[in-house]
N, C-alpha and C positions, 0 to 999 in steps of 0.2 A: 398377610393378615395383620401382622404387627403395625404396618404403615397405616392401615385402614383405622385401627384402634387409635393410633396417635392422632390422625387427622380428625377423628371424631371427638377425641379429648380436647384438641385445640379449638374446635368449633364450639364445644360445650363450655370451655373456659372463656371464650370471647362472648358468648351469649350471657353467661354469668356476670362478666365484668360490665357489659353494657347494662344489664339489669341492676347491678349494684350502683353503678355511677348514676344512672337514671333515677334510681330510688333516693339517692342522696341529694339530688337537685331539688330546689324548691318548686312546688306545683304552680304557684302564682308568680307572675312577673309584671313589671310596668316598664314600658319603653316609649320613647317620644322621638319623632322626627318632624321637621318643618321645611317648607320651601316658600320662596317669595315668587309672586306671580305679578305681571304687569296688567292685571285685570282688577276690576272692581269686585268687591265681595259678592254682589248679586250674580255676576257671571260665574264665579267659582261655585257658589251655592247651587246654581242651576245645574251645573255639571255633576256635582257629588250627590245631588238628591234625585236626579232623573235615572233611577236605576234601570228603567227599560232600555236605556241607551248604553249601558255599561259594556255589552259585547262590542260596541263600535270602537271603544278606546282602551278597554282593560284586556290585555293579552290572555290572561288566565280565565276569562269568563267567555264561555261559548254561547250561552243563552241565559235568559232570566225569565222566571215565571212568577207572576203576581200572586200573592196569597191573601187570604182574608185579613182584614185589619186586625191588629192586636192592640187592644185598649184604645181603639179609635185612631191609631197611627198606622201608616203603611208597613207592610211586610212583604217579603219576596224570597225567592229561592234562586241562587246562582248555581249554574252547572258549568263544570270544566269540560274539556274536550273528551274526557273519559266518562262523562255523564255522571260524575260524582256531584252530589248536591249538598249545599250548605244554606239553610234557612237563616234569614236575617229579619230583624225588626228594629224599628226606630223606637227608642225609649224616651228620648227627650229632644226637643227641637225648638230653637228660637232663631227663626230666619232673619237676616242671613249671617248669623254670628256664631251659632253653637248647635251642634248636632251630636247625639250619641246613638250609636247603633250597637246591637248585640247579636251574637250568634244564638239562634233560637232553638237549638237542639242539644239538651243536656246529655244525650247519649253519645255525642261525638267525642273522640279522644282529646279534643281541645275545645276551648270556648273563650268567651270574654266580651269586652266592649271595645269600640274604637270611639274616641271623642274627638271631634273636629272643632277646632276654634279658628274662626276667621277674624283676623285683625286688620282693619283698613290702615294703609300707609298714607303719608302726606303726598306721595307722588301718584295718587290714585291706584296704587297697587294694593296687594293683599298678602299677608302672611298667613298660610294655612299650617296649622300645627295639629298633628294627629298623635294622640296618646292612646296606646294599647294597654289595657288592663286585662291581661290574658291569663289563661289557665291551661296547662298541659297535663291531662289527667293520665295518660298512658306513659309509662316509664321509658318505653323505647322511643316514642315520639319526643319525650322530654330530652333524652340523650342527644338525638339528632338535632333537635331545635337548638339546644344550647351549644353543642359543640361543633356543628357543621353548617347549619343554615343561619342561625342567629335569630333573635327576636325582632329585628327591625327590617329584614329583607322585604317582606310584603308591603310595609309602609313605604319604603324607598321605591320599590317598583310602582306602587300606586301613584306617588307624587310625580315621578318621572313620566308615567303614562299620562297623567293629567296635564303635565307641561306639554307633551306632545299634542294632545287633543287641542290645547289652546294655542298651539303653534309657537311655543316658547321653549328655550333651553333651560332646564331646571337644575339648580344646584340645591341638593338636599343638605340641610343644616342639622347639626347634632345637638 
């Protein structure tokens, strides 16, 4: 019986520590990653804005469902293999240079925007820079994101998957 109480005490202490650490971390964060591609901005733009084809090249996206326009701009819902859904909307777009998307559900434990900047290069290539202005509302998610996953993993995975789609080896820049 004593060992069970000790185990329960250790579990309770771990949960309390995670809660305290997560609570002390900032809710908002900004992170940026970039990659160079041997494609013109129009080709990159086409890939990152054709959300219906995301399941073909983004490993974490099982399917996409179109949603009604939000303020006259496209919106969609992405589903993972567990059928968890995240709705997105475009909030600003200047083809083929600048795009900002937002997670369109304030009830999720996380949210924020991704801003894509496409900069043409002299060699007909493009630098794609993604800036995440994120918010992690749930303290447990904040703890895991900050200490285990990091704020840039999703952007790095995205850039690498885009490189694979385009038939290129991608080097993510910091």
